[in-house]
TORKOL-4160 file (C-alpha; in steps of 0.2 Angstrom, whole numbers, padded with zeros to 4 digits, m for minus):
424
<pt num="1" X="0001" Y="m0001" Z="0001"/>
<pt num="2" X="0014" Y="0011" Z="m0004"/>
<pt num="3" X="0010" Y="0018" Z="m0021"/>
<pt num="4" X="0006" Y="0035" Z="m0023"/>
<pt num="5" X="m0008" Y="0032" Z="m0036"/>
<pt num="6" X="m0016" Y="0019" Z="m0027"/>
<pt num="7" X="m0035" Y="0023" Z="m0023"/>
<pt num="8" X="m0044" Y="0023" Z="m0005"/>
<pt num="9" X="m0049" Y="0007" Z="0004"/>
<pt num="10" X="m0057" Y="0001" Z="0017"/>
<pt num="11" X="m0053" Y="0001" Z="0035"/>
<pt num="12" X="m0058" Y="m0018" Z="0037"/>
<pt num="13" X="m0044" Y="m0021" Z="0023"/>
<pt num="14" X="m0032" Y="m0014" Z="0034"/>
<pt num="15" X="m0036" Y="m0021" Z="0053"/>
<pt num="16" X="m0045" Y="m0034" Z="0059"/>
<pt num="17" X="m0055" Y="m0031" Z="0077"/>
<pt num="18" X="m0053" Y="m0039" Z="0094"/>
<pt num="19" X="m0067" Y="m0035" Z="0105"/>
<pt num="20" X="m0064" Y="m0035" Z="0124"/>
<pt num="21" X="m0076" Y="m0043" Z="0138"/>
<pt num="22" X="m0083" Y="m0038" Z="0154"/>
<pt num="23" X="m0074" Y="m0039" Z="0171"/>
<pt num="24" X="m0077" Y="m0042" Z="0190"/>
<pt num="25" X="m0078" Y="m0025" Z="0199"/>
<pt num="26" X="m0072" Y="m0033" Z="0214"/>
<pt num="27" X="m0054" Y="m0034" Z="0208"/>
<pt num="28" X="m0051" Y="m0017" Z="0202"/>
<pt num="29" X="m0037" Y="m0011" Z="0209"/>
<pt num="30" X="m0029" Y="m0026" Z="0213"/>
<pt num="31" X="m0010" Y="m0030" Z="0204"/>
<pt num="32" X="m0013" Y="m0034" Z="0185"/>
<pt num="33" X="m0016" Y="m0025" Z="0168"/>
<pt num="34" X="m0022" Y="m0007" Z="0167"/>
<pt num="35" X="m0040" Y="m0008" Z="0161"/>
<pt num="36" X="m0042" Y="0001" Z="0144"/>
<pt num="37" X="m0060" Y="0006" Z="0144"/>
<pt num="38" X="m0069" Y="0022" Z="0140"/>
<pt num="39" X="m0062" Y="0032" Z="0154"/>
<pt num="40" X="m0044" Y="0029" Z="0146"/>
<pt num="41" X="m0049" Y="0039" Z="0129"/>
<pt num="42" X="m0048" Y="0055" Z="0127"/>
<pt num="43" X="m0064" Y="0063" Z="0119"/>
<pt num="44" X="m0061" Y="0064" Z="0100"/>
<pt num="45" X="m0045" Y="0053" Z="0103"/>
<pt num="46" X="m0028" Y="0052" Z="0112"/>
<pt num="47" X="m0024" Y="0041" Z="0129"/>
<pt num="48" X="m0030" Y="0047" Z="0145"/>
<pt num="49" X="m0022" Y="0042" Z="0161"/>
<pt num="50" X="m0030" Y="0052" Z="0176"/>
<pt num="51" X="m0043" Y="0038" Z="0178"/>
<pt num="52" X="m0033" Y="0022" Z="0177"/>
<pt num="53" X="m0035" Y="0007" Z="0187"/>
<pt num="54" X="m0028" Y="m0010" Z="0187"/>
<pt num="55" X="m0037" Y="m0028" Z="0186"/>
<pt num="56" X="m0032" Y="m0043" Z="0196"/>
<pt num="57" X="m0044" Y="m0055" Z="0187"/>
<pt num="58" X="m0040" Y="m0067" Z="0173"/>
<pt num="59" X="m0036" Y="m0058" Z="0156"/>
<pt num="60" X="m0033" Y="m0069" Z="0140"/>
<pt num="61" X="m0018" Y="m0065" Z="0130"/>
<pt num="62" X="m0030" Y="m0059" Z="0115"/>
<pt num="63" X="m0037" Y="m0046" Z="0127"/>
<pt num="64" X="m0019" Y="m0038" Z="0131"/>
<pt num="65" X="m0012" Y="m0024" Z="0123"/>
<pt num="66" X="0006" Y="m0016" Z="0124"/>
<pt num="67" X="0014" Y="0001" Z="0121"/>
<pt num="68" X="0010" Y="0005" Z="0103"/>
<pt num="69" X="m0006" Y="m0004" Z="0102"/>
<pt num="70" X="m0021" Y="0005" Z="0096"/>
<pt num="71" X="m0040" Y="0004" Z="0102"/>
<pt num="72" X="m0055" Y="0010" Z="0101"/>
<pt num="73" X="m0071" Y="0013" Z="0107"/>
<pt num="74" X="m0088" Y="0008" Z="0096"/>
<pt num="75" X="m0098" Y="0015" Z="0112"/>
<pt num="76" X="m0102" Y="0031" Z="0120"/>
<pt num="77" X="m0112" Y="0037" Z="0135"/>
<pt num="78" X="m0112" Y="0055" Z="0131"/>
<pt num="79" X="m0124" Y="0062" Z="0118"/>
<pt num="80" X="m0111" Y="0072" Z="0109"/>
<pt num="81" X="m0103" Y="0057" Z="0103"/>
<pt num="82" X="m0087" Y="0062" Z="0108"/>
<pt num="83" X="m0080" Y="0046" Z="0113"/>
<pt num="84" X="m0090" Y="0036" Z="0098"/>
<pt num="85" X="m0076" Y="0027" Z="0088"/>
<pt num="86" X="m0061" Y="0038" Z="0097"/>
<pt num="87" X="m0045" Y="0030" Z="0096"/>
<pt num="88" X="m0031" Y="0028" Z="0108"/>
<pt num="89" X="m0014" Y="0022" Z="0108"/>
<pt num="90" X="m0006" Y="0013" Z="0123"/>
<pt num="91" X="0008" Y="0024" Z="0128"/>
<pt num="92" X="0027" Y="0017" Z="0134"/>
<pt num="93" X="0023" Y="0020" Z="0152"/>
<pt num="94" X="0010" Y="0006" Z="0152"/>
<pt num="95" X="0018" Y="m0013" Z="0152"/>
<pt num="96" X="0000" Y="m0020" Z="0149"/>
<pt num="97" X="m0017" Y="m0015" Z="0147"/>
<pt num="98" X="m0033" Y="m0025" Z="0145"/>
<pt num="99" X="m0048" Y="m0024" Z="0133"/>
<pt num="100" X="m0066" Y="m0020" Z="0142"/>
<pt num="101" X="m0082" Y="m0023" Z="0134"/>
<pt num="102" X="m0084" Y="m0006" Z="0127"/>
<pt num="103" X="m0067" Y="m0006" Z="0117"/>
<pt num="104" X="m0059" Y="m0017" Z="0103"/>
<pt num="105" X="m0041" Y="m0018" Z="0098"/>
<pt num="106" X="m0035" Y="m0014" Z="0080"/>
<pt num="107" X="m0024" Y="m0029" Z="0073"/>
<pt num="108" X="m0015" Y="m0022" Z="0057"/>
<pt num="109" X="m0013" Y="m0034" Z="0041"/>
<pt num="110" X="0003" Y="m0037" Z="0035"/>
<pt num="111" X="0000" Y="m0024" Z="0020"/>
<pt num="112" X="m0008" Y="m0011" Z="0030"/>
<pt num="113" X="m0002" Y="0007" Z="0031"/>
<pt num="114" X="0009" Y="0011" Z="0045"/>
<pt num="115" X="0001" Y="0010" Z="0063"/>
<pt num="116" X="0005" Y="0028" Z="0066"/>
<pt num="117" X="m0003" Y="0033" Z="0050"/>
<pt num="118" X="m0020" Y="0024" Z="0055"/>
<pt num="119" X="m0020" Y="0031" Z="0073"/>
<pt num="120" X="m0019" Y="0050" Z="0066"/>
<pt num="121" X="m0031" Y="0045" Z="0052"/>
<pt num="122" X="m0043" Y="0040" Z="0065"/>
<pt num="123" X="m0039" Y="0057" Z="0074"/>
<pt num="124" X="m0045" Y="0067" Z="0059"/>
<pt num="125" X="m0061" Y="0079" Z="0061"/>
<pt num="126" X="m0067" Y="0069" Z="0045"/>
<pt num="127" X="m0066" Y="0051" Z="0053"/>
<pt num="128" X="m0075" Y="0059" Z="0069"/>
<pt num="129" X="m0090" Y="0067" Z="0060"/>
<pt num="130" X="m0091" Y="0050" Z="0051"/>
<pt num="131" X="m0093" Y="0042" Z="0067"/>
<pt num="132" X="m0105" Y="0053" Z="0074"/>
<pt num="133" X="m0116" Y="0053" Z="0057"/>
<pt num="134" X="m0117" Y="0034" Z="0060"/>
<pt num="135" X="m0121" Y="0033" Z="0078"/>
<pt num="136" X="m0135" Y="0022" Z="0083"/>
<pt num="137" X="m0146" Y="0024" Z="0099"/>
<pt num="138" X="m0153" Y="0038" Z="0110"/>
<pt num="139" X="m0144" Y="0037" Z="0128"/>
<pt num="140" X="m0129" Y="0025" Z="0125"/>
<pt num="141" X="m0123" Y="0027" Z="0108"/>
<pt num="142" X="m0116" Y="0014" Z="0097"/>
<pt num="143" X="m0105" Y="0011" Z="0081"/>
<pt num="144" X="m0108" Y="m0004" Z="0072"/>
<pt num="145" X="m0093" Y="m0015" Z="0066"/>
<pt num="146" X="m0098" Y="m0014" Z="0048"/>
<pt num="147" X="m0099" Y="0005" Z="0049"/>
<pt num="148" X="m0081" Y="0007" Z="0058"/>
<pt num="149" X="m0074" Y="m0006" Z="0044"/>
<pt num="150" X="m0081" Y="0004" Z="0030"/>
<pt num="151" X="m0073" Y="0019" Z="0033"/>
<pt num="152" X="m0061" Y="0024" Z="0018"/>
<pt num="153" X="m0043" Y="0025" Z="0020"/>
<pt num="154" X="m0035" Y="0036" Z="0008"/>
<pt num="155" X="m0018" Y="0030" Z="0003"/>
<pt num="156" X="m0003" Y="0034" Z="0012"/>
<pt num="157" X="0007" Y="0046" Z="0001"/>
<pt num="158" X="0025" Y="0052" Z="0005"/>
<pt num="159" X="0016" Y="0070" Z="0009"/>
<pt num="160" X="0004" Y="0060" Z="0021"/>
<pt num="161" X="0018" Y="0051" Z="0029"/>
<pt num="162" X="0027" Y="0067" Z="0031"/>
<pt num="163" X="0013" Y="0074" Z="0039"/>
<pt num="164" X="0011" Y="0060" Z="0051"/>
<pt num="165" X="0029" Y="0061" Z="0056"/>
<pt num="166" X="0025" Y="0079" Z="0060"/>
<pt num="167" X="0011" Y="0076" Z="0070"/>
<pt num="168" X="0021" Y="0062" Z="0080"/>
<pt num="169" X="0034" Y="0075" Z="0084"/>
<pt num="170" X="0019" Y="0088" Z="0091"/>
<pt num="171" X="0013" Y="0075" Z="0100"/>
<pt num="172" X="0029" Y="0069" Z="0107"/>
<pt num="173" X="0033" Y="0088" Z="0112"/>
<pt num="174" X="0015" Y="0089" Z="0120"/>
<pt num="175" X="0017" Y="0075" Z="0131"/>
<pt num="176" X="0035" Y="0081" Z="0136"/>
<pt num="177" X="0027" Y="0097" Z="0142"/>
<pt num="178" X="0014" Y="0088" Z="0151"/>
<pt num="179" X="0027" Y="0080" Z="0160"/>
<pt num="180" X="0036" Y="0094" Z="0164"/>
<pt num="181" X="0022" Y="0104" Z="0170"/>
<pt num="182" X="0017" Y="0089" Z="0182"/>
<pt num="183" X="0036" Y="0089" Z="0189"/>
<pt num="184" X="0035" Y="0107" Z="0191"/>
<pt num="185" X="0018" Y="0106" Z="0200"/>
<pt num="186" X="0025" Y="0093" Z="0213"/>
<pt num="187" X="0040" Y="0102" Z="0215"/>
<pt num="188" X="0031" Y="0117" Z="0219"/>
<pt num="189" X="0018" Y="0108" Z="0229"/>
<pt num="190" X="0032" Y="0100" Z="0241"/>
<pt num="191" X="0041" Y="0116" Z="0242"/>
<pt num="192" X="0025" Y="0127" Z="0248"/>
<pt num="193" X="0020" Y="0114" Z="0260"/>
<pt num="194" X="0038" Y="0112" Z="0267"/>
<pt num="195" X="0039" Y="0131" Z="0271"/>
<pt num="196" X="0019" Y="0136" Z="0274"/>
<pt num="197" X="0011" Y="0120" Z="0280"/>
<pt num="198" X="0024" Y="0109" Z="0289"/>
<pt num="199" X="0034" Y="0122" Z="0294"/>
<pt num="200" X="0050" Y="0112" Z="0291"/>
<pt num="201" X="0063" Y="0125" Z="0292"/>
<pt num="202" X="0056" Y="0132" Z="0310"/>
<pt num="203" X="0057" Y="0115" Z="0316"/>
<pt num="204" X="0073" Y="0110" Z="0311"/>
<pt num="205" X="0079" Y="0125" Z="0320"/>
<pt num="206" X="0069" Y="0121" Z="0335"/>
<pt num="207" X="0077" Y="0103" Z="0335"/>
<pt num="208" X="0095" Y="0106" Z="0330"/>
<pt num="209" X="0096" Y="0125" Z="0328"/>
<pt num="210" X="0102" Y="0119" Z="0309"/>
<pt num="211" X="0089" Y="0124" Z="0296"/>
<pt num="212" X="0097" Y="0119" Z="0281"/>
<pt num="213" X="0097" Y="0135" Z="0272"/>
<pt num="214" X="0110" Y="0150" Z="0269"/>
<pt num="215" X="0113" Y="0160" Z="0284"/>
<pt num="216" X="0103" Y="0175" Z="0277"/>
<pt num="217" X="0088" Y="0164" Z="0273"/>
<pt num="218" X="0088" Y="0153" Z="0288"/>
<pt num="219" X="0088" Y="0170" Z="0300"/>
<pt num="220" X="0072" Y="0174" Z="0292"/>
<pt num="221" X="0063" Y="0158" Z="0300"/>
<pt num="222" X="0059" Y="0160" Z="0320"/>
<pt num="223" X="0064" Y="0146" Z="0331"/>
<pt num="224" X="0048" Y="0141" Z="0339"/>
<pt num="225" X="0028" Y="0138" Z="0336"/>
<pt num="226" X="0015" Y="0147" Z="0344"/>
<pt num="227" X="m0004" Y="0143" Z="0346"/>
<pt num="228" X="m0017" Y="0149" Z="0332"/>
<pt num="229" X="m0034" Y="0145" Z="0326"/>
<pt num="230" X="m0026" Y="0135" Z="0313"/>
<pt num="231" X="m0014" Y="0126" Z="0327"/>
<pt num="232" X="0004" Y="0129" Z="0329"/>
<pt num="233" X="0012" Y="0142" Z="0318"/>
<pt num="234" X="0030" Y="0150" Z="0318"/>
<pt num="235" X="0030" Y="0165" Z="0328"/>
<pt num="236" X="0028" Y="0180" Z="0321"/>
<pt num="237" X="0016" Y="0174" Z="0307"/>
<pt num="238" X="m0002" Y="0175" Z="0307"/>
<pt num="239" X="m0018" Y="0166" Z="0302"/>
<pt num="240" X="m0032" Y="0173" Z="0289"/>
<pt num="241" X="m0047" Y="0164" Z="0280"/>
<pt num="242" X="m0045" Y="0163" Z="0262"/>
<pt num="243" X="m0059" Y="0174" Z="0258"/>
<pt num="244" X="m0048" Y="0188" Z="0265"/>
<pt num="245" X="m0033" Y="0183" Z="0257"/>
<pt num="246" X="m0040" Y="0185" Z="0240"/>
<pt num="247" X="m0056" Y="0190" Z="0232"/>
<pt num="248" X="m0068" Y="0177" Z="0223"/>
<pt num="249" X="m0078" Y="0184" Z="0208"/>
<pt num="250" X="m0091" Y="0174" Z="0202"/>
<pt num="251" X="m0095" Y="0171" Z="0186"/>
<pt num="252" X="m0110" Y="0176" Z="0176"/>
<pt num="253" X="m0126" Y="0167" Z="0168"/>
<pt num="254" X="m0120" Y="0170" Z="0150"/>
<pt num="255" X="m0135" Y="0165" Z="0142"/>
<pt num="256" X="m0137" Y="0183" Z="0142"/>
<pt num="257" X="m0123" Y="0186" Z="0130"/>
<pt num="258" X="m0128" Y="0176" Z="0116"/>
<pt num="259" X="m0115" Y="0172" Z="0102"/>
<pt num="260" X="m0116" Y="0184" Z="0087"/>
<pt num="261" X="m0101" Y="0180" Z="0077"/>
<pt num="262" X="m0084" Y="0173" Z="0072"/>
<pt num="263" X="m0075" Y="0184" Z="0085"/>
<pt num="264" X="m0087" Y="0177" Z="0099"/>
<pt num="265" X="m0079" Y="0169" Z="0116"/>
<pt num="266" X="m0079" Y="0152" Z="0123"/>
<pt num="267" X="m0088" Y="0150" Z="0138"/>
<pt num="268" X="m0076" Y="0144" Z="0152"/>
<pt num="269" X="m0085" Y="0132" Z="0163"/>
<pt num="270" X="m0080" Y="0117" Z="0175"/>
<pt num="271" X="m0077" Y="0105" Z="0159"/>
<pt num="272" X="m0067" Y="0118" Z="0152"/>
<pt num="273" X="m0054" Y="0119" Z="0167"/>
<pt num="274" X="m0049" Y="0100" Z="0164"/>
<pt num="275" X="m0050" Y="0097" Z="0145"/>
<pt num="276" X="m0048" Y="0114" Z="0138"/>
<pt num="277" X="m0059" Y="0124" Z="0125"/>
<pt num="278" X="m0066" Y="0111" Z="0112"/>
<pt num="279" X="m0077" Y="0111" Z="0097"/>
<pt num="280" X="m0092" Y="0109" Z="0111"/>
<pt num="281" X="m0088" Y="0124" Z="0121"/>
<pt num="282" X="m0102" Y="0136" Z="0122"/>
<pt num="283" X="m0099" Y="0153" Z="0116"/>
<pt num="284" X="m0103" Y="0170" Z="0122"/>
<pt num="285" X="m0103" Y="0188" Z="0114"/>
<pt num="286" X="m0090" Y="0201" Z="0118"/>
<pt num="287" X="m0100" Y="0212" Z="0127"/>
<pt num="288" X="m0097" Y="0202" Z="0143"/>
<pt num="289" X="m0090" Y="0214" Z="0155"/>
<pt num="290" X="m0070" Y="0215" Z="0156"/>
<pt num="291" X="m0070" Y="0207" Z="0174"/>
<pt num="292" X="m0079" Y="0192" Z="0168"/>
<pt num="293" X="m0066" Y="0191" Z="0153"/>
<pt num="294" X="m0054" Y="0176" Z="0155"/>
<pt num="295" X="m0034" Y="0178" Z="0151"/>
<pt num="296" X="m0021" Y="0168" Z="0152"/>
<pt num="297" X="m0013" Y="0167" Z="0168"/>
<pt num="298" X="m0031" Y="0168" Z="0178"/>
<pt num="299" X="m0032" Y="0160" Z="0193"/>
<pt num="300" X="m0050" Y="0150" Z="0192"/>
<pt num="301" X="m0059" Y="0140" Z="0204"/>
<pt num="302" X="m0074" Y="0129" Z="0200"/>
<pt num="303" X="m0083" Y="0129" Z="0217"/>
<pt num="304" X="m0097" Y="0117" Z="0210"/>
<pt num="305" X="m0098" Y="0100" Z="0201"/>
<pt num="306" X="m0082" Y="0093" Z="0200"/>
<pt num="307" X="m0070" Y="0105" Z="0210"/>
<pt num="308" X="m0054" Y="0112" Z="0201"/>
<pt num="309" X="m0042" Y="0125" Z="0203"/>
<pt num="310" X="m0030" Y="0131" Z="0189"/>
<pt num="311" X="m0019" Y="0145" Z="0181"/>
<pt num="312" X="m0029" Y="0146" Z="0166"/>
<pt num="313" X="m0019" Y="0146" Z="0150"/>
<pt num="314" X="m0032" Y="0143" Z="0136"/>
<pt num="315" X="m0033" Y="0160" Z="0130"/>
<pt num="316" X="m0048" Y="0171" Z="0129"/>
<pt num="317" X="m0064" Y="0166" Z="0137"/>
<pt num="318" X="m0079" Y="0172" Z="0147"/>
<pt num="319" X="m0082" Y="0166" Z="0165"/>
<pt num="320" X="m0097" Y="0158" Z="0168"/>
<pt num="321" X="m0107" Y="0155" Z="0183"/>
<pt num="322" X="m0101" Y="0141" Z="0196"/>
<pt num="323" X="m0084" Y="0148" Z="0193"/>
<pt num="324" X="m0074" Y="0160" Z="0203"/>
<pt num="325" X="m0060" Y="0171" Z="0196"/>
<pt num="326" X="m0049" Y="0173" Z="0210"/>
<pt num="327" X="m0038" Y="0188" Z="0212"/>
<pt num="328" X="m0027" Y="0197" Z="0227"/>
<pt num="329" X="m0020" Y="0215" Z="0229"/>
<pt num="330" X="m0011" Y="0208" Z="0244"/>
<pt num="331" X="m0003" Y="0191" Z="0240"/>
<pt num="332" X="0006" Y="0184" Z="0225"/>
<pt num="333" X="m0004" Y="0172" Z="0213"/>
<pt num="334" X="0007" Y="0157" Z="0217"/>
<pt num="335" X="0004" Y="0159" Z="0236"/>
<pt num="336" X="m0017" Y="0161" Z="0233"/>
<pt num="337" X="m0015" Y="0146" Z="0222"/>
<pt num="338" X="m0005" Y="0135" Z="0233"/>
<pt num="339" X="m0017" Y="0137" Z="0248"/>
<pt num="340" X="m0032" Y="0134" Z="0238"/>
<pt num="341" X="m0026" Y="0117" Z="0233"/>
<pt num="342" X="m0021" Y="0115" Z="0251"/>
<pt num="343" X="m0041" Y="0116" Z="0255"/>
<pt num="344" X="m0046" Y="0109" Z="0237"/>
<pt num="345" X="m0049" Y="0091" Z="0245"/>
<pt num="346" X="m0058" Y="0097" Z="0260"/>
<pt num="347" X="m0069" Y="0108" Z="0249"/>
<pt num="348" X="m0072" Y="0092" Z="0236"/>
<pt num="349" X="m0077" Y="0082" Z="0252"/>
<pt num="350" X="m0090" Y="0096" Z="0258"/>
<pt num="351" X="m0096" Y="0097" Z="0241"/>
<pt num="352" X="m0098" Y="0076" Z="0240"/>
<pt num="353" X="m0108" Y="0076" Z="0256"/>
<pt num="354" X="m0122" Y="0087" Z="0247"/>
<pt num="355" X="m0131" Y="0070" Z="0240"/>
<pt num="356" X="m0148" Y="0079" Z="0235"/>
<pt num="357" X="m0140" Y="0094" Z="0225"/>
<pt num="358" X="m0126" Y="0096" Z="0214"/>
<pt num="359" X="m0110" Y="0096" Z="0224"/>
<pt num="360" X="m0105" Y="0112" Z="0229"/>
<pt num="361" X="m0096" Y="0124" Z="0243"/>
<pt num="362" X="m0103" Y="0141" Z="0248"/>
<pt num="363" X="m0094" Y="0156" Z="0252"/>
<pt num="364" X="m0093" Y="0152" Z="0271"/>
<pt num="365" X="m0083" Y="0137" Z="0269"/>
<pt num="366" X="m0070" Y="0150" Z="0261"/>
<pt num="367" X="m0072" Y="0160" Z="0278"/>
<pt num="368" X="m0068" Y="0143" Z="0287"/>
<pt num="369" X="m0052" Y="0138" Z="0277"/>
<pt num="370" X="m0038" Y="0146" Z="0287"/>
<pt num="371" X="m0021" Y="0150" Z="0278"/>
<pt num="372" X="m0006" Y="0154" Z="0287"/>
<pt num="373" X="0002" Y="0171" Z="0283"/>
<pt num="374" X="0023" Y="0173" Z="0285"/>
<pt num="375" X="0032" Y="0189" Z="0285"/>
<pt num="376" X="0034" Y="0199" Z="0271"/>
<pt num="377" X="0053" Y="0194" Z="0270"/>
<pt num="378" X="0049" Y="0176" Z="0271"/>
<pt num="379" X="0035" Y="0178" Z="0258"/>
<pt num="380" X="0047" Y="0187" Z="0248"/>
<pt num="381" X="0061" Y="0174" Z="0250"/>
<pt num="382" X="0048" Y="0160" Z="0244"/>
<pt num="383" X="0042" Y="0170" Z="0230"/>
<pt num="384" X="0060" Y="0170" Z="0223"/>
<pt num="385" X="0059" Y="0151" Z="0222"/>
<pt num="386" X="0041" Y="0148" Z="0218"/>
<pt num="387" X="0036" Y="0162" Z="0206"/>
<pt num="388" X="0047" Y="0156" Z="0191"/>
<pt num="389" X="0042" Y="0139" Z="0194"/>
<pt num="390" X="0023" Y="0143" Z="0191"/>
<pt num="391" X="0029" Y="0156" Z="0178"/>
<pt num="392" X="0037" Y="0141" Z="0168"/>
<pt num="393" X="0023" Y="0131" Z="0171"/>
<pt num="394" X="0011" Y="0144" Z="0163"/>
<pt num="395" X="0023" Y="0145" Z="0149"/>
<pt num="396" X="0024" Y="0126" Z="0146"/>
<pt num="397" X="0005" Y="0127" Z="0147"/>
<pt num="398" X="0002" Y="0140" Z="0134"/>
<pt num="399" X="0015" Y="0133" Z="0123"/>
<pt num="400" X="0006" Y="0116" Z="0122"/>
<pt num="401" X="m0011" Y="0124" Z="0119"/>
<pt num="402" X="m0002" Y="0132" Z="0103"/>
<pt num="403" X="0003" Y="0115" Z="0098"/>
<pt num="404" X="m0014" Y="0107" Z="0099"/>
<pt num="405" X="m0020" Y="0121" Z="0089"/>
<pt num="406" X="m0006" Y="0117" Z="0076"/>
<pt num="407" X="m0009" Y="0098" Z="0077"/>
<pt num="408" X="m0028" Y="0102" Z="0075"/>
<pt num="409" X="m0026" Y="0112" Z="0059"/>
<pt num="410" X="m0015" Y="0098" Z="0051"/>
<pt num="411" X="m0027" Y="0085" Z="0054"/>
<pt num="412" X="m0040" Y="0088" Z="0040"/>
<pt num="413" X="m0025" Y="0088" Z="0028"/>
<pt num="414" X="m0021" Y="0070" Z="0032"/>
<pt num="415" X="m0039" Y="0065" Z="0026"/>
<pt num="416" X="m0041" Y="0078" Z="0014"/>
<pt num="417" X="m0045" Y="0075" Z="m0005"/>
<pt num="418" X="m0033" Y="0068" Z="m0018"/>
<pt num="419" X="m0025" Y="0085" Z="m0021"/>
<pt num="420" X="m0014" Y="0080" Z="m0006"/>
<pt num="421" X="m0010" Y="0065" Z="m0014"/>
<pt num="422" X="m0002" Y="0072" Z="m0028"/>
<pt num="423" X="0006" Y="0087" Z="m0018"/>
<pt num="424" X="0023" Y="0079" Z="m0022"/>
């Protein structure tokens, strides 16, 4: 299948399907392969690793996948069809995965195009639209095997194969950025907790007099702890509730600002905090008051539904209700961000306990969440360490968003007409 003049062929001529099976829920979390179900596939394709669980039950060899293997969802529990037919690829970090009843592995024929070519073809908007147009069902959508295997595969011309190489390089850079972001996040979190939650430097000075810092920094930390409403804190420091450390601006009901044209703003809701702006994101016109505009670097906190706190990096948007834009005139953004994360699990537990309504917290919970405020000199010293880390995180995320935009602009060309095949 390497001829420049070859015509389209059916996907069924390139791949065979191995369907997954059900599993015992009681064996989840036990040692074994990672389950590769719907929760392991990104909307519109790609691997998702934030909900992975291992499975300790029996797994026949035919159900197992290794790094590089492709698998597809032929079902979807959403109404948008974002997961219907979506493809994923097992990353190198997953030694073994197991198909579920909702996924199928793609076994390539000997004369099939390269695996990466099939993968990226199934990420194109043309393929995604093909799947949505053939969705069966009303509540749980499905895609028949025949429809899936009937999708037309354009010839892997040299132009298309070079495009795949570029897409692979972009994907690798996005993944590298993702790993860097997570590493920086863990580093910043560890430093913050050491300084402002566990008071490690103060405790070392109390225990041995040796702080483990240069003398000028070590001198900034007191040698004892005193009582406070938040428990023992370093002498000379004080306690404030979150809502006195920062201002929490609640978003608007943006139905009052209906979309009006190509310059409309994406509506930033809780979903956008985790998956970014997508084709399914709602839009609002630019008459939204300036205070409710969202820009890169803004600190956003969703207080309803799935509670999340992020430094936004997805470009301009409009702040929807159920989200706070968090600002402070007195304290640096990294400090507010870290204290929000310190209380985030507690807030999530409060929201989870509201069984009769959508989980949420109230402003009163912000008043009850205490923060420990150091001296200005300690805050400045910590900022010299933490501010550059947070700045690098933001720059990394913004670069990744630009790479995603580039990738998404290139993808339609992969499944384009025969003029691309003749572009050599």
